[in-house]
gemmi code that builds the backbone of each chain (N, CA, C; Angstrom):
import gemmi

chains = {
    "A": [
        ("MET", (-32.215, -43.740, 46.879), (-31.543, -42.466, 47.109), (-30.432, -42.665, 48.154)),
        ("ILE", (-29.255, -42.216, 47.778), (-28.108, -42.319, 48.683), (-27.584, -40.915, 48.949)),
        ("GLU", (-27.358, -40.582, 50.230), (-26.707, -39.305, 50.545), (-25.538, -39.565, 51.487)),
        ("ILE", (-24.347, -39.120, 51.073), (-23.127, -39.331, 51.844), (-22.500, -37.973, 52.126)),
        ("GLN", (-22.143, -37.718, 53.380), (-21.468, -36.450, 53.674), (-20.424, -36.619, 54.767)),
        ("LEU", (-19.346, -35.845, 54.602), (-18.296, -35.743, 55.612), (-18.324, -34.280, 56.034)),
        ("LEU", (-18.588, -34.029, 57.320), (-18.846, -32.653, 57.743), (-17.967, -32.264, 58.930)),
        ("ASP", (-17.517, -31.009, 58.943), (-16.720, -30.552, 60.086), (-17.566, -29.675, 61.007)),
        ("ARG", (-18.894, -29.907, 60.978), (-19.795, -29.200, 61.892), (-20.784, -30.201, 62.477)),
        ("GLU", (-21.612, -29.724, 63.431), (-22.527, -30.585, 64.171), (-23.439, -31.392, 63.226)),
        ("LEU", (-23.598, -32.685, 63.525), (-24.481, -33.523, 62.716), (-25.918, -33.409, 63.228)),
        ("ASP", (-26.880, -33.682, 62.345), (-28.290, -33.429, 62.652), (-29.143, -34.687, 62.439)),
        ("PRO", (-29.461, -35.414, 63.543), (-30.242, -36.653, 63.417), (-31.629, -36.411, 62.815)),
        ("LYS", (-32.222, -35.264, 63.129), (-33.571, -34.960, 62.614), (-33.518, -34.832, 61.089)),
        ("TYR", (-32.510, -34.116, 60.606), (-32.364, -33.964, 59.156), (-32.169, -35.331, 58.489)),
        ("CYS", (-31.275, -36.156, 59.065), (-30.980, -37.463, 58.458), (-32.210, -38.355, 58.433)),
        ("THR", (-32.987, -38.320, 59.524), (-34.199, -39.141, 59.605), (-35.218, -38.685, 58.570)),
        ("GLU", (-35.404, -37.381, 58.474), (-36.380, -36.849, 57.508), (-35.945, -37.129, 56.068)),
        ("CYS", (-34.633, -37.151, 55.882), (-34.069, -37.406, 54.561), (-34.477, -38.771, 54.003)),
        ("VAL", (-34.575, -39.775, 54.871), (-34.888, -41.136, 54.393), (-36.381, -41.440, 54.450)),
        ("TYR", (-37.169, -40.475, 54.962), (-38.606, -40.713, 55.005), (-39.176, -40.794, 53.592)),
        ("THR", (-39.991, -41.808, 53.351), (-40.715, -41.934, 52.089), (-41.933, -42.809, 52.332)),
        ("PRO", (-43.063, -42.489, 51.708), (-44.274, -43.310, 51.898), (-44.080, -44.755, 51.434)),
        ("GLU", (-43.039, -45.019, 50.640), (-42.776, -46.402, 50.193), (-42.203, -47.265, 51.308)),
        ("ALA", (-41.701, -46.620, 52.367), (-41.054, -47.369, 53.448), (-42.007, -47.546, 54.625)),
        ("GLY", (-41.847, -48.705, 55.307), (-42.634, -48.951, 56.503), (-41.795, -48.859, 57.759)),
        ("GLY", (-40.476, -48.687, 57.592), (-39.607, -48.596, 58.761), (-38.361, -47.788, 58.468)),
        ("ILE", (-37.942, -47.035, 59.484), (-36.699, -46.267, 59.387), (-35.833, -46.655, 60.581)),
        ("ALA", (-34.597, -47.098, 60.329), (-33.644, -47.358, 61.419), (-32.579, -46.271, 61.371)),
        ("VAL", (-32.274, -45.723, 62.548), (-31.264, -44.659, 62.631), (-30.234, -45.043, 63.677)),
        ("PHE", (-28.968, -45.058, 63.291), (-27.892, -45.259, 64.260), (-27.191, -43.926, 64.473)),
        ("VAL", (-27.029, -43.550, 65.740), (-26.321, -42.320, 66.087), (-25.131, -42.699, 66.961)),
        ("GLY", (-23.929, -42.492, 66.460), (-22.719, -42.811, 67.227), (-22.227, -41.561, 67.930)),
        ("THR", (-22.064, -41.667, 69.259), (-21.678, -40.484, 70.042), (-20.345, -40.705, 70.761)),
        ("VAL", (-19.767, -39.634, 71.231), (-18.464, -39.691, 71.913), (-18.670, -40.036, 73.390)),
        ("ARG", (-18.051, -41.159, 73.805), (-18.082, -41.593, 75.204), (-17.120, -40.753, 76.029)),
        ("ASN", (-17.481, -40.563, 77.315), (-16.612, -39.700, 78.130), (-15.455, -40.456, 78.776)),
        ("GLN", (-15.396, -41.791, 78.578), (-14.244, -42.508, 79.126), (-13.918, -43.770, 78.327)),
        ("THR", (-12.647, -44.166, 78.385), (-12.177, -45.400, 77.775), (-11.374, -46.138, 78.830)),
        ("ALA", (-11.773, -47.376, 79.154), (-11.074, -48.178, 80.163), (-10.759, -47.352, 81.413)),
        ("ASP", (-11.813, -46.717, 81.950), (-11.713, -45.962, 83.210), (-10.910, -44.664, 83.117)),
        ("LYS", (-10.442, -44.315, 81.922), (-9.723, -43.051, 81.796), (-10.647, -41.997, 81.179)),
        ("ARG", (-10.624, -40.816, 81.758), (-11.504, -39.760, 81.271), (-10.987, -39.211, 79.937)),
        ("VAL", (-11.874, -39.174, 78.953), (-11.515, -38.657, 77.632), (-11.841, -37.164, 77.582)),
        ("LEU", (-10.827, -36.339, 77.314), (-11.053, -34.895, 77.238), (-11.703, -34.519, 75.912)),
        ("ARG", (-11.198, -35.120, 74.824), (-11.780, -34.852, 73.504), (-11.297, -35.907, 72.512)),
        ("LEU", (-11.953, -35.960, 71.366), (-11.519, -36.822, 70.268), (-11.186, -35.934, 69.080)),
        ("GLU", (-10.163, -36.325, 68.333), (-9.836, -35.612, 67.104), (-9.986, -36.582, 65.936)),
        ("PHE", (-10.929, -36.277, 65.040), (-11.185, -37.129, 63.869), (-10.533, -36.526, 62.637)),
        ("GLU", (-9.849, -37.366, 61.862), (-9.385, -36.902, 60.563), (-9.716, -37.955, 59.507)),
        ("ALA", (-9.825, -37.504, 58.276), (-10.238, -38.402, 57.191), (-9.391, -38.168, 55.953)),
        ("TYR", (-9.178, -39.237, 55.187), (-8.673, -39.122, 53.825), (-9.959, -38.919, 53.020)),
        ("GLU", (-10.302, -37.650, 52.842), (-11.677, -37.283, 52.482), (-12.213, -37.951, 51.224)),
        ("LYS", (-11.444, -37.845, 50.147), (-11.893, -38.385, 48.868), (-12.268, -39.867, 48.986)),
        ("MET", (-11.385, -40.624, 49.660), (-11.619, -42.066, 49.766), (-12.660, -42.385, 50.838)),
        ("ALA", (-12.722, -41.582, 51.898), (-13.750, -41.806, 52.925), (-15.129, -41.676, 52.282)),
        ("LEU", (-15.294, -40.677, 51.436), (-16.580, -40.489, 50.757), (-16.880, -41.652, 49.813)),
        ("SER", (-15.878, -42.101, 49.045), (-16.143, -43.194, 48.090), (-16.382, -44.504, 48.820)),
        ("GLU", (-15.678, -44.747, 49.930), (-15.901, -45.990, 50.694), (-17.280, -45.974, 51.366)),
        ("MET", (-17.708, -44.807, 51.865), (-19.045, -44.727, 52.470), (-20.120, -44.962, 51.399)),
        ("ARG", (-19.868, -44.447, 50.198), (-20.826, -44.667, 49.102), (-20.895, -46.153, 48.733)),
        ("LYS", (-19.739, -46.833, 48.715), (-19.730, -48.275, 48.429), (-20.583, -49.028, 49.452)),
        ("ILE", (-20.463, -48.632, 50.722), (-21.242, -49.291, 51.779), (-22.731, -49.109, 51.531)),
        ("ALA", (-23.122, -47.893, 51.196), (-24.544, -47.613, 50.927), (-25.020, -48.438, 49.725)),
        ("GLU", (-24.186, -48.514, 48.691), (-24.567, -49.281, 47.497), (-24.680, -50.776, 47.797)),
        ("ARG", (-23.730, -51.289, 48.618), (-23.790, -52.705, 48.988), (-25.023, -52.994, 49.835)),
        ("ALA", (-25.364, -52.074, 50.741), (-26.573, -52.245, 51.565), (-27.808, -52.305, 50.666)),
        ("ALA", (-27.815, -51.442, 49.650), (-28.976, -51.387, 48.751), (-29.058, -52.624, 47.849)),
        ("GLU", (-27.915, -53.307, 47.653), (-27.937, -54.563, 46.888), (-28.477, -55.717, 47.736)),
        ("GLN", (-28.152, -55.682, 49.043), (-28.512, -56.811, 49.906), (-29.884, -56.700, 50.546)),
        ("TRP", (-30.371, -55.456, 50.721), (-31.677, -55.246, 51.342), (-32.481, -54.290, 50.462)),
        ("PRO", (-33.830, -54.314, 50.594), (-34.656, -53.427, 49.756), (-34.656, -51.983, 50.281)),
        ("VAL", (-33.470, -51.360, 50.220), (-33.310, -50.012, 50.778), (-33.984, -48.978, 49.868)),
        ("LYS", (-34.846, -48.170, 50.472), (-35.470, -47.072, 49.716), (-34.552, -45.854, 49.729)),
        ("ARG", (-34.094, -45.488, 50.934), (-33.175, -44.352, 51.050), (-32.167, -44.647, 52.158)),
        ("ILE", (-30.956, -44.151, 51.985), (-29.931, -44.327, 53.016), (-29.068, -43.070, 53.084)),
        ("VAL", (-28.804, -42.642, 54.304), (-27.987, -41.453, 54.541), (-26.850, -41.835, 55.484)),
        ("ILE", (-25.621, -41.464, 55.134), (-24.491, -41.644, 56.039), (-23.786, -40.294, 56.173)),
        ("HIS", (-23.770, -39.761, 57.392), (-23.039, -38.521, 57.670), (-21.961, -38.827, 58.701)),
        ("HIS", (-20.725, -38.398, 58.442), (-19.652, -38.586, 59.422), (-18.997, -37.246, 59.713)),
        ("ARG", (-18.662, -37.034, 60.964), (-18.059, -35.782, 61.411), (-16.541, -35.876, 61.368)),
        ("THR", (-15.878, -34.745, 61.181), (-14.427, -34.657, 61.332), (-14.104, -33.506, 62.286)),
        ("GLY", (-12.859, -33.426, 62.699), (-12.434, -32.336, 63.575), (-12.467, -32.728, 65.051)),
        ("VAL", (-12.561, -31.731, 65.916), (-12.487, -31.960, 67.365), (-13.882, -32.159, 67.942)),
        ("LEU", (-14.085, -33.292, 68.672), (-15.382, -33.595, 69.287), (-15.216, -33.830, 70.784)),
        ("TYR", (-16.281, -33.516, 71.518), (-16.274, -33.669, 72.970), (-17.360, -34.665, 73.385)),
        ("ALA", (-17.300, -35.119, 74.644), (-18.247, -36.114, 75.155), (-19.672, -35.703, 74.808)),
        ("GLY", (-20.428, -36.652, 74.272), (-21.817, -36.399, 73.925), (-22.017, -35.930, 72.492)),
        ("ASP", (-20.966, -35.439, 71.843), (-21.095, -35.010, 70.445), (-21.373, -36.212, 69.546)),
        ("ILE", (-22.047, -35.958, 68.446), (-22.360, -37.025, 67.485), (-21.243, -37.138, 66.453)),
        ("ALA", (-20.693, -38.366, 66.314), (-19.600, -38.600, 65.366), (-20.110, -39.149, 64.037)),
        ("VAL", (-21.207, -39.919, 64.084), (-21.718, -40.537, 62.857), (-23.227, -40.745, 62.966)),
        ("ILE", (-23.896, -40.601, 61.839), (-25.339, -40.925, 61.763), (-25.567, -41.760, 60.513)),
        ("ILE", (-26.291, -42.876, 60.700), (-26.705, -43.683, 59.557), (-28.214, -43.870, 59.647)),
        ("ALA", (-28.930, -43.485, 58.614), (-30.388, -43.645, 58.582), (-30.754, -44.438, 57.334)),
        ("VAL", (-31.640, -45.432, 57.526), (-32.030, -46.321, 56.424), (-33.540, -46.522, 56.455)),
        ("SER", (-34.168, -46.428, 55.295), (-35.590, -46.769, 55.231), (-35.790, -47.944, 54.276)),
        ("THR", (-36.694, -48.862, 54.709), (-37.015, -50.066, 53.931), (-38.519, -50.342, 54.091)),
        ("PRO", (-39.084, -51.202, 53.267), (-40.524, -51.477, 53.382), (-40.910, -52.078, 54.734)),
        ("HIS", (-40.031, -52.955, 55.300), (-40.333, -53.591, 56.583), (-39.165, -53.420, 57.543)),
        ("ARG", (-39.431, -53.455, 58.857), (-38.444, -53.036, 59.852), (-37.176, -53.895, 59.906)),
        ("LYS", (-37.323, -55.214, 59.707), (-36.184, -56.109, 59.887), (-35.029, -55.712, 58.966)),
        ("ALA", (-35.352, -55.440, 57.714), (-34.322, -55.065, 56.739), (-33.671, -53.731, 57.123)),
        ("ALA", (-34.456, -52.824, 57.686), (-33.903, -51.510, 58.076), (-32.855, -51.694, 59.169)),
        ("PHE", (-33.194, -52.515, 60.190), (-32.228, -52.784, 61.271), (-30.969, -53.458, 60.715)),
        ("GLU", (-31.167, -54.467, 59.866), (-30.023, -55.222, 59.348), (-29.123, -54.357, 58.467)),
        ("ALA", (-29.719, -53.582, 57.588), (-28.936, -52.742, 56.677), (-28.178, -51.670, 57.468)),
        ("CYS", (-28.818, -51.134, 58.510), (-28.188, -50.099, 59.330), (-26.993, -50.688, 60.097)),
        ("ALA", (-27.178, -51.895, 60.662), (-26.084, -52.554, 61.399), (-24.929, -52.886, 60.447)),
        ("PHE", (-25.255, -53.375, 59.254), (-24.228, -53.675, 58.251), (-23.433, -52.408, 57.927)),
        ("ALA", (-24.134, -51.305, 57.757), (-23.468, -50.062, 57.350), (-22.497, -49.567, 58.424)),
        ("ILE", (-22.892, -49.554, 59.690), (-21.974, -49.045, 60.731), (-20.838, -50.033, 60.964)),
        ("ASP", (-21.140, -51.343, 60.939), (-20.076, -52.339, 61.145), (-19.017, -52.225, 60.042)),
        ("THR", (-19.465, -52.084, 58.804), (-18.533, -52.007, 57.676), (-17.774, -50.686, 57.677)),
        ("LEU", (-18.464, -49.609, 58.035), (-17.801, -48.298, 58.111), (-16.599, -48.360, 59.042)),
        ("LYS", (-16.779, -49.045, 60.172), (-15.696, -49.128, 61.157), (-14.521, -49.966, 60.664)),
        ("GLU", (-14.750, -50.779, 59.624), (-13.671, -51.615, 59.092), (-12.973, -51.026, 57.880)),
        ("THR", (-13.693, -50.267, 57.063), (-13.138, -49.902, 55.754), (-12.955, -48.414, 55.475)),
        ("VAL", (-13.675, -47.551, 56.179), (-13.639, -46.134, 55.794), (-12.423, -45.439, 56.417)),
        ("PRO", (-11.573, -44.806, 55.575), (-10.349, -44.197, 56.095), (-10.596, -42.911, 56.888)),
        ("ILE", (-11.033, -43.146, 58.130), (-11.222, -42.076, 59.110), (-10.524, -42.560, 60.378)),
        ("TRP", (-9.814, -41.654, 61.041), (-9.059, -42.021, 62.240), (-9.433, -41.096, 63.374)),
        ("LYS", (-9.464, -41.668, 64.595), (-9.712, -40.809, 65.759), (-8.613, -40.987, 66.786)),
        ("LYS", (-8.244, -39.843, 67.359), (-7.245, -39.821, 68.429), (-7.968, -39.441, 69.704)),
        ("GLU", (-7.766, -40.247, 70.759), (-8.347, -39.930, 72.067), (-7.328, -39.122, 72.865)),
        ("ILE", (-7.797, -38.015, 73.424), (-6.927, -37.169, 74.235), (-7.342, -37.310, 75.696)),
        ("PHE", (-6.402, -37.794, 76.512), (-6.643, -37.945, 77.954), (-5.915, -36.832, 78.699)),
        ("GLU", (-6.131, -36.781, 80.032), (-5.418, -35.778, 80.821), (-3.903, -36.000, 80.769)),
        ("ASP", (-3.506, -37.282, 80.657), (-2.070, -37.593, 80.731), (-1.492, -38.150, 79.435)),
        ("GLY", (-2.155, -37.903, 78.317), (-1.593, -38.387, 77.056), (-2.639, -38.524, 75.970)),
        ("GLU", (-2.238, -39.158, 74.865), (-3.163, -39.332, 73.751), (-2.836, -40.626, 73.012)),
        ("VAL", (-3.859, -41.172, 72.325), (-3.639, -42.434, 71.620), (-4.518, -42.503, 70.364)),
        ("TRP", (-3.918, -42.994, 69.263), (-4.707, -43.263, 68.051), (-5.485, -44.539, 68.289)),
        ("VAL", (-6.810, -44.473, 68.230), (-7.661, -45.612, 68.556), (-7.433, -46.752, 67.557)),
        ("ALA", (-7.305, -47.966, 68.092), (-7.207, -49.212, 67.301), (-5.884, -49.402, 66.556)),
        ("ALA", (-4.935, -48.489, 66.729), (-3.690, -48.578, 65.953), (-2.809, -49.743, 66.389)),
        ("HIS", (-2.730, -49.971, 67.714), (-1.825, -51.008, 68.239), (-2.592, -52.194, 68.809)),
        ("PRO", (-1.982, -53.389, 68.815), (-2.654, -54.571, 69.376), (-2.932, -54.379, 70.874)),
    ],
    "B": [
        ("MET", (12.531, -45.506, 41.063), (11.619, -44.394, 40.791), (11.233, -43.737, 42.109)),
        ("ASN", (10.887, -42.435, 41.969), (10.527, -41.678, 43.157), (9.013, -41.502, 43.216)),
        ("ILE", (8.393, -42.014, 44.295), (6.938, -41.851, 44.412), (6.617, -40.937, 45.583)),
        ("SER", (5.467, -40.255, 45.462), (5.003, -39.360, 46.514), (3.960, -40.098, 47.344)),
        ("ILE", (4.095, -40.034, 48.671), (3.209, -40.799, 49.556), (2.538, -39.863, 50.560)),
        ("LEU", (1.233, -40.080, 50.774), (0.499, -39.344, 51.804), (0.340, -40.253, 53.023)),
        ("ALA", (0.416, -39.662, 54.212), (0.282, -40.447, 55.444), (-0.729, -39.777, 56.368)),
        ("PHE", (-1.683, -40.573, 56.860), (-2.703, -40.057, 57.775), (-2.572, -40.712, 59.152)),
        ("GLY", (-3.209, -40.093, 60.142), (-3.295, -40.667, 61.482), (-1.928, -41.006, 62.038)),
        ("ILE", (-1.831, -42.210, 62.618), (-0.575, -42.594, 63.259), (0.544, -42.772, 62.223)),
        ("ALA", (0.192, -43.027, 60.966), (1.226, -43.152, 59.926), (1.966, -41.820, 59.768)),
        ("ARG", (1.220, -40.717, 59.856), (1.852, -39.388, 59.751), (2.784, -39.164, 60.947)),
        ("ASP", (2.354, -39.598, 62.131), (3.204, -39.449, 63.320), (4.490, -40.264, 63.164)),
        ("ILE", (4.371, -41.471, 62.620), (5.549, -42.346, 62.463), (6.539, -41.753, 61.467)),
        ("VAL", (6.018, -41.262, 60.351), (6.885, -40.719, 59.303), (7.386, -39.319, 59.673)),
        ("GLY", (6.550, -38.583, 60.402), (6.930, -37.231, 60.805), (6.454, -36.145, 59.860)),
        ("GLN", (5.764, -36.547, 58.795), (5.173, -35.561, 57.882), (3.992, -36.182, 57.139)),
        ("SER", (3.116, -35.323, 56.608), (1.901, -35.836, 55.972), (2.126, -36.204, 54.509)),
        ("GLU", (3.207, -35.695, 53.905), (3.511, -36.043, 52.516), (5.017, -36.159, 52.385)),
        ("PHE", (5.488, -37.232, 51.732), (6.934, -37.399, 51.593), (7.259, -38.190, 50.327)),
        ("ASP", (8.473, -38.047, 49.860), (8.923, -38.783, 48.676), (9.638, -40.046, 49.117)),
        ("PHE", (9.474, -41.119, 48.329), (10.055, -42.398, 48.711), (10.619, -43.067, 47.466)),
        ("GLU", (11.825, -43.595, 47.577), (12.479, -44.228, 46.431), (12.123, -45.709, 46.391)),
        ("LEU", (11.603, -46.149, 45.248), (11.194, -47.540, 45.085), (11.705, -48.018, 43.728)),
        ("VAL", (12.068, -49.291, 43.648), (12.560, -49.804, 42.359), (11.484, -49.667, 41.289)),
        ("GLU", (11.931, -49.464, 40.043), (11.001, -49.342, 38.914), (10.094, -50.574, 38.873)),
        ("GLY", (8.770, -50.344, 38.735), (7.846, -51.476, 38.697), (7.670, -52.161, 40.046)),
        ("GLY", (8.023, -51.447, 41.110), (7.899, -52.011, 42.454), (6.441, -52.236, 42.832)),
        ("THR", (6.214, -53.244, 43.661), (4.843, -53.562, 44.082), (4.529, -52.916, 45.428)),
        ("VAL", (3.241, -52.943, 45.763), (2.799, -52.445, 47.061), (3.436, -53.266, 48.186)),
        ("GLY", (3.552, -54.577, 47.974), (4.189, -55.432, 48.976), (5.622, -55.007, 49.243)),
        ("ALA", (6.371, -54.684, 48.166), (7.754, -54.229, 48.317), (7.800, -52.891, 49.040)),
        ("LEU", (6.857, -52.011, 48.699), (6.802, -50.700, 49.363), (6.583, -50.871, 50.873)),
        ("LYS", (5.651, -51.786, 51.232), (5.352, -51.985, 52.654), (6.591, -52.510, 53.394)),
        ("GLU", (7.317, -53.434, 52.752), (8.538, -53.955, 53.390), (9.573, -52.843, 53.566)),
        ("ASP", (9.733, -52.010, 52.522), (10.693, -50.905, 52.602), (10.297, -49.891, 53.681)),
        ("LEU", (8.979, -49.655, 53.792), (8.508, -48.703, 54.803), (8.833, -49.214, 56.209)),
        ("VAL", (8.617, -50.525, 56.418), (8.908, -51.110, 57.734), (10.417, -51.044, 58.025)),
        ("ASP", (11.237, -51.264, 56.970), (12.694, -51.167, 57.152), (13.102, -49.758, 57.577)),
        ("ARG", (12.517, -48.769, 56.874), (12.895, -47.378, 57.150), (12.285, -46.883, 58.463)),
        ("TYR", (11.012, -47.263, 58.703), (10.297, -46.808, 59.904), (9.789, -48.037, 60.659)),
        ("PRO", (10.614, -48.609, 61.551), (10.250, -49.867, 62.234), (8.943, -49.794, 63.031)),
        ("ASP", (8.501, -48.583, 63.390), (7.249, -48.471, 64.152), (6.034, -48.981, 63.366)),
        ("PHE", (6.149, -49.050, 62.031), (5.025, -49.602, 61.254), (4.772, -51.065, 61.613)),
        ("ALA", (5.820, -51.774, 62.011), (5.670, -53.189, 62.368), (4.893, -53.361, 63.672)),
        ("LYS", (4.812, -52.283, 64.460), (4.101, -52.380, 65.750), (2.591, -52.188, 65.597)),
        ("LEU", (2.145, -51.722, 64.418), (0.712, -51.501, 64.208), (-0.017, -52.831, 64.038)),
        ("VAL", (-1.333, -52.828, 64.292), (-2.162, -54.006, 64.071), (-2.000, -54.465, 62.621)),
        ("SER", (-1.988, -53.477, 61.728), (-1.814, -53.715, 60.286), (-1.718, -52.345, 59.634)),
        ("PHE", (-1.344, -52.305, 58.366), (-1.556, -51.078, 57.598), (-1.741, -51.435, 56.136)),
        ("ALA", (-2.599, -50.664, 55.484), (-2.924, -50.923, 54.087), (-2.392, -49.781, 53.232)),
        ("ILE", (-2.363, -50.028, 51.934), (-1.983, -48.985, 50.982), (-3.159, -48.767, 50.038)),
        ("ALA", (-3.487, -47.498, 49.847), (-4.512, -47.147, 48.860), (-3.818, -46.472, 47.687)),
        ("VAL", (-4.239, -46.819, 46.476), (-3.688, -46.193, 45.271), (-4.837, -45.550, 44.508)),
        ("ASN", (-4.694, -44.260, 44.278), (-5.724, -43.487, 43.573), (-7.113, -43.678, 44.207)),
        ("GLY", (-7.139, -43.684, 45.535), (-8.409, -43.701, 46.259), (-9.049, -45.058, 46.457)),
        ("THR", (-8.313, -46.155, 46.166), (-8.873, -47.503, 46.329), (-7.856, -48.412, 47.021)),
        ("TYR", (-8.374, -49.304, 47.896), (-7.480, -50.290, 48.512), (-6.907, -51.201, 47.427)),
        ("VAL", (-5.616, -51.540, 47.545), (-5.009, -52.464, 46.578), (-4.264, -53.567, 47.338)),
        ("THR", (-4.024, -54.672, 46.651), (-3.329, -55.795, 47.271), (-1.818, -55.617, 47.128)),
        ("ASP", (-1.074, -56.491, 47.808), (0.392, -56.414, 47.786), (0.975, -56.626, 46.385)),
        ("GLU", (0.228, -57.278, 45.510), (0.738, -57.574, 44.158), (0.645, -56.368, 43.226)),
        ("HIS", (-0.117, -55.372, 43.622), (-0.345, -54.201, 42.765), (0.979, -53.497, 42.434)),
        ("VAL", (1.182, -53.206, 41.156), (2.408, -52.537, 40.714), (2.206, -51.021, 40.712)),
        ("LEU", (3.157, -50.318, 41.330), (3.027, -48.867, 41.473), (3.664, -48.112, 40.313)),
        ("GLY", (3.097, -46.947, 40.016), (3.645, -46.066, 38.989), (3.935, -44.704, 39.593)),
        ("VAL", (4.792, -43.924, 38.933), (5.215, -42.638, 39.511), (4.064, -41.646, 39.666)),
        ("LYS", (3.020, -41.778, 38.834), (1.929, -40.792, 38.886), (0.814, -41.185, 39.856)),
        ("ASP", (0.945, -42.366, 40.484), (-0.105, -42.818, 41.400), (-0.181, -41.957, 42.654)),
        ("GLU", (-1.426, -41.788, 43.153), (-1.580, -41.177, 44.479), (-1.536, -42.333, 45.482)),
        ("VAL", (-0.431, -42.405, 46.219), (-0.198, -43.516, 47.142), (-0.420, -43.034, 48.574)),
        ("VAL", (-1.264, -43.758, 49.311), (-1.610, -43.326, 50.671), (-1.446, -44.486, 51.649)),
        ("ILE", (-0.780, -44.219, 52.775), (-0.667, -45.229, 53.836), (-1.922, -45.143, 54.697)),
        ("ILE", (-2.610, -46.286, 54.843), (-3.845, -46.342, 55.627), (-3.588, -47.189, 56.881)),
        ("PRO", (-3.309, -46.556, 58.011), (-3.176, -47.335, 59.250), (-4.565, -47.811, 59.700)),
        ("PRO", (-4.656, -48.653, 60.749), (-5.969, -49.181, 61.165), (-6.987, -48.046, 61.329)),
        ("VAL", (-8.139, -48.188, 60.666), (-9.135, -47.113, 60.704), (-9.933, -47.188, 62.006)),
        ("SER", (-10.495, -46.055, 62.416), (-11.232, -46.024, 63.687), (-12.351, -44.998, 63.650)),
        ("GLY", (-13.040, -44.937, 62.503), (-14.178, -44.026, 62.405), (-15.376, -44.564, 63.175)),
        ("GLY", (-16.463, -43.797, 63.161), (-17.690, -44.200, 63.835), (-17.718, -43.771, 65.272)),
    ],
}
model = gemmi.Model(1)
for chain_id, residues in chains.items():
    chain = gemmi.Chain(chain_id)
    for i, (resn, *xyz) in enumerate(residues, 1):
        res = gemmi.Residue()
        res.name, res.seqid = resn, gemmi.SeqId(i, " ")
        for name, pos in zip(("N", "CA", "C"), xyz):
            atom = gemmi.Atom()
            atom.name, atom.element = name, gemmi.Element(name[0])
            atom.pos, atom.b_iso = gemmi.Position(*pos), 0.0
            res.add_atom(atom)
        chain.add_residue(res)
    model.add_chain(chain)
structure = gemmi.Structure()
structure.add_model(model)
structure.setup_entities()
């Protein structure tokens, strides 16, 4: 079972965790990515996330499918937030259930690492004295 | 031929709009489009990289573009 969502409202770790629960699994790994309050000693006022929605959804689905090919994934959920976020807000949740714990950790790490490389979502950091698109420049 | 291009994130800031028309030679490739974009908007050369997606999928520089394609500039992604 794969569930992929792009949401412009608060993400729910409890929902995502319960979503992947199944008696067939012996382990659930959950990654929750949150907004840090500073970058290189500069205070971050807020983050603005935007997505090329259609492709962000299809790329997230590809990641889930690839994870399920490489590990014995029973269920996987990927939820990503868009819009304006503040320190402590949840930007992404990935939950994976597998028969044994090692595969759950590995599949979850693969999913977040790949998401950061391939999914067309962008975040802008807003500081007191300016703003910057994250990762855009060397 | 005239193609319609969508720009997100810093690509939209560089171009100054989220959707724009761009003139490309008939049967032009993605590689040619990227070179033309850098010529017109030199700030693209300052990015770590940028990719082109056609109809919702990443494509290589050899990919040949058509007028009906949905062409999107994908600057370095930063989700998560």
